[in-house]
C-alpha positions as CSV (number, residue, x, y, z in Angstrom):
1,M,80.8,90.3,90.9
2,H,84.0,88.3,90.5
3,S,85.7,88.1,87.1
4,A,86.1,84.9,85.1
5,F,89.6,84.4,86.3
6,D,89.1,85.5,89.9
7,V,90.9,83.4,92.5
8,V,87.6,82.5,93.9
9,S,86.7,80.7,90.7
10,F,89.6,78.3,91.4
11,S,88.7,77.7,95.1
12,R,88.4,73.9,94.5
13,K,91.9,73.8,93.1
14,M,93.7,76.1,95.5
15,P,97.4,75.2,95.5
16,K,99.2,73.8,98.5
17,S,100.6,77.3,99.2
18,M,97.1,78.3,100.3
19,E,96.3,75.3,102.4
20,D,99.2,73.4,104.0
21,Y,102.1,75.7,104.9
22,S,100.5,78.0,107.4
23,V,102.2,77.0,110.7
24,T,105.8,78.2,110.3
25,K,106.0,81.9,109.9
26,K,107.7,83.0,106.7
27,H,108.5,86.3,105.1
28,L,108.3,86.5,101.3
29,Y,109.8,89.6,99.7
30,F,108.7,90.0,96.1
31,V,111.2,92.2,94.2
32,R,110.4,93.6,90.8
33,H,113.5,93.8,88.5
34,G,115.4,97.0,88.0
35,K,114.6,99.4,85.1
36,T,115.2,98.5,81.4
37,E,115.3,100.7,78.3
38,W,111.9,99.3,77.4
39,N,110.5,100.3,80.8
40,G,111.5,103.9,80.0
41,Q,109.8,103.6,76.6
42,Y,106.6,102.1,78.0
43,R,107.0,99.0,75.9
44,F,105.5,95.6,76.6
45,Q,108.4,93.3,77.6
46,G,106.7,90.0,78.6
47,K,108.9,87.0,77.6
48,S,111.3,89.2,75.6
49,D,114.7,89.1,77.3
50,I,115.5,92.8,77.8
51,P,118.5,93.5,80.0
52,L,118.8,96.1,82.8
53,N,120.0,99.5,81.8
54,D,122.5,101.5,83.8
55,E,119.7,102.9,86.0
56,G,118.3,99.5,86.7
57,C,121.7,98.2,87.8
58,A,122.1,101.2,90.1
59,Q,118.7,100.5,91.6
60,A,119.6,96.9,92.3
61,K,122.9,97.9,93.9
62,K,121.0,100.3,96.2
63,L,118.6,97.5,97.2
64,A,121.6,95.3,97.8
65,L,122.9,97.7,100.3
66,R,119.6,97.6,102.2
67,I,119.6,93.8,102.5
68,G,123.3,93.3,102.9
69,G,122.9,91.6,106.3
70,W,120.4,89.0,105.2
71,K,122.8,86.0,105.3
72,D,119.9,83.5,105.8
73,A,117.8,84.6,102.8
74,R,117.0,82.2,100.0
75,I,116.8,83.8,96.6
76,L,114.5,82.6,93.8
77,S,114.5,84.4,90.5
78,S,112.8,84.6,87.1
79,T,115.0,83.2,84.3
80,L,114.7,86.4,82.3
81,S,117.9,88.5,82.4
82,R,116.5,91.7,83.8
83,A,115.3,89.8,86.9
84,F,118.2,87.4,87.1
85,T,120.8,90.1,87.0
86,T,118.9,92.0,89.7
87,A,118.9,88.8,91.8
88,E,122.6,88.3,91.2
89,I,123.4,91.8,92.5
90,L,121.3,91.1,95.6
91,A,122.9,87.7,96.1
92,A,126.4,89.1,96.1
93,S,125.5,91.4,99.0
94,C,124.3,88.7,101.3
95,S,126.6,85.8,100.3
96,G,123.7,84.0,98.7
97,T,123.1,82.1,95.4
98,V,120.4,82.6,92.9
99,E,118.0,79.8,92.1
100,P,116.4,80.3,88.6
101,R,112.7,79.4,88.4
102,A,110.9,79.6,85.1
103,G,107.6,80.0,87.0
104,L,108.6,83.5,88.0
105,A,109.1,84.7,84.4
106,E,106.9,87.5,83.2
107,M,103.5,86.8,81.6
108,G,103.6,86.7,77.8
109,F,102.1,89.6,76.0
110,G,102.0,87.9,72.6
111,A,101.7,90.2,69.6
112,W,102.1,93.3,71.8
113,E,105.6,92.5,72.9
114,G,108.0,95.2,71.7
115,L,105.1,97.7,71.2
116,S,104.7,100.8,73.3
117,I,101.4,101.1,75.1
118,F,100.5,103.8,72.7
119,E,101.2,101.6,69.7
120,A,99.2,98.7,71.2
121,E,96.3,101.0,71.8
122,A,96.4,102.3,68.2
123,T,96.3,98.7,66.8
124,D,93.1,97.8,68.6
125,P,91.6,100.5,70.8
126,Q,88.7,98.3,72.1
127,K,91.0,95.4,72.9
128,F,93.4,97.7,74.7
129,R,90.6,99.2,76.8
130,E,89.5,95.7,77.8
131,W,93.1,94.7,78.6
132,K,93.7,97.8,80.7
133,R,90.7,97.0,82.9
134,N,92.0,93.5,83.7
135,P,95.1,92.2,81.9
136,F,94.7,88.8,83.4
137,E,91.2,88.4,81.9
138,C,91.7,90.0,78.5
139,T,95.0,88.9,77.0
140,P,96.6,90.4,73.9
141,P,96.6,88.2,70.7
142,G,98.8,85.2,71.5
143,G,99.3,86.3,75.1
144,E,99.5,84.0,78.1
145,L,96.3,83.0,79.8
146,F,95.9,83.4,83.6
147,P,95.1,79.7,84.3
148,D,98.5,78.9,82.7
149,I,100.2,81.6,84.7
150,R,98.6,80.3,87.9
151,V,99.8,76.7,87.3
152,R,103.5,77.6,86.9
153,L,103.5,80.3,89.6
154,S,101.7,78.1,92.2
155,E,104.6,75.6,91.9
156,V,107.1,78.3,92.9
157,L,104.9,79.5,95.7
158,D,104.5,76.0,97.0
159,E,108.2,75.5,97.0
160,A,108.8,78.8,98.7
161,L,106.3,78.1,101.5
162,A,107.6,74.6,102.0
163,S,111.2,75.8,102.2
164,E,113.2,75.6,105.5
165,S,114.2,79.2,105.0
166,E,112.0,81.7,106.8
167,R,113.0,84.7,104.6
168,L,112.8,84.4,100.9
169,L,113.4,86.9,98.1
170,L,111.4,86.2,94.9
171,V,112.8,88.4,92.1
172,S,110.2,88.7,89.3
173,H,108.1,91.0,87.2
174,G,105.1,93.3,87.7
175,G,102.5,91.0,86.2
176,I,103.7,87.9,88.1
177,I,104.1,89.7,91.4
178,R,100.5,90.9,91.0
179,A,99.4,87.3,90.2
180,A,101.2,86.0,93.3
181,L,99.4,88.6,95.5
182,S,96.1,87.5,93.9
183,L,96.8,83.9,94.8
184,L,98.3,84.4,98.2
185,L,95.8,87.0,99.5
186,E,92.8,85.7,97.6
187,L,92.2,89.0,95.8
188,S,90.5,89.5,92.5
189,T,92.8,89.7,89.5
190,E,91.2,93.0,88.6
191,S,92.0,94.6,92.0
192,V,95.7,93.6,92.1
193,W,96.3,95.1,88.7
194,R,95.5,98.5,90.3
195,M,98.5,98.1,92.6
196,K,101.6,100.1,91.7
197,L,104.8,98.2,91.5
198,S,107.8,100.3,90.7
199,N,111.1,99.0,89.3
200,C,113.2,97.4,92.0
201,S,110.5,97.9,94.6
202,V,109.9,95.3,97.3
203,T,106.5,94.0,98.4
204,G,106.3,91.9,101.6
205,V,103.9,89.1,102.5
206,E,104.0,87.2,105.8
207,T,102.6,83.7,106.1
208,G,101.8,81.9,109.4
209,R,99.2,80.2,111.5
210,R,96.6,82.9,110.7
211,G,97.2,82.7,107.0
212,N,98.8,85.1,104.6
213,S,99.0,88.9,105.2
214,L,100.2,91.8,103.1
215,V,102.8,93.6,105.2
216,F,103.9,96.3,102.8
217,L,103.5,97.2,99.1
218,N,105.9,98.8,96.6
219,D,108.6,99.9,99.0
220,E,111.0,101.7,96.7
221,I,112.6,104.2,99.2
222,H,116.0,102.7,98.5
223,T,115.9,104.0,95.0
224,L,115.4,107.5,96.2
225,L,117.8,107.8,99.1
226,P,121.6,108.3,99.3
227,A,123.5,105.0,99.2
228,E,125.4,105.6,102.5
229,I,122.2,105.5,104.7
230,L,120.6,102.5,103.1
231,P,122.1,99.8,105.4
232,N,120.1,101.5,108.2
233,I,116.7,101.5,106.5
234,P,114.6,98.5,107.6
235,F,111.6,97.1,105.9
236,P,108.2,97.5,107.6
237,A,107.5,94.6,110.0
């Protein structure tokens, strides 16, 4: 049974990105931002503008080494600094510019922002259990609803798929990347939340005549390998 906010429930309102841009093959690379102090403390970040820590900057620099030859890539980024700084580091390696897009900003967690997952669970155990099952369906008090996320995110996906660039980097956040996968691949919101997305990982989606396909998920190998070999590590095709 599909959840109330399953993509299937919105089939009559599918954005252009699902319908019109399927002829020219494109490669969308969704990049989760590098690590922050709040990531290490398991705190809800949401709309809070938490910067990268030293480890997060190092992760982004390693990914930059891996994509250094991508001179034709277009880079769209969340306006939140942890993602935008990640994008700037990537852009410097491929002579690109970062285009800020508010539609890629993280989902709002309302009253839970700044709390650790343990503190949020202690405030309302039942609500937390419901949220953990499907954060897009059960939002924290004052949190952002999935239909609102869908509207702003779909605008960015439409722009990306209508772009003349065939290779695009979309630098964003765990919740929004999962929402994008739900929309592009027509997966339930509950299922995409079970997908692991590590800090500074890359997830690839290919679009073309046959529709949208997941090429790879959560590629974080660059964060684990020595810097000197990263220019020779390709992404799955």
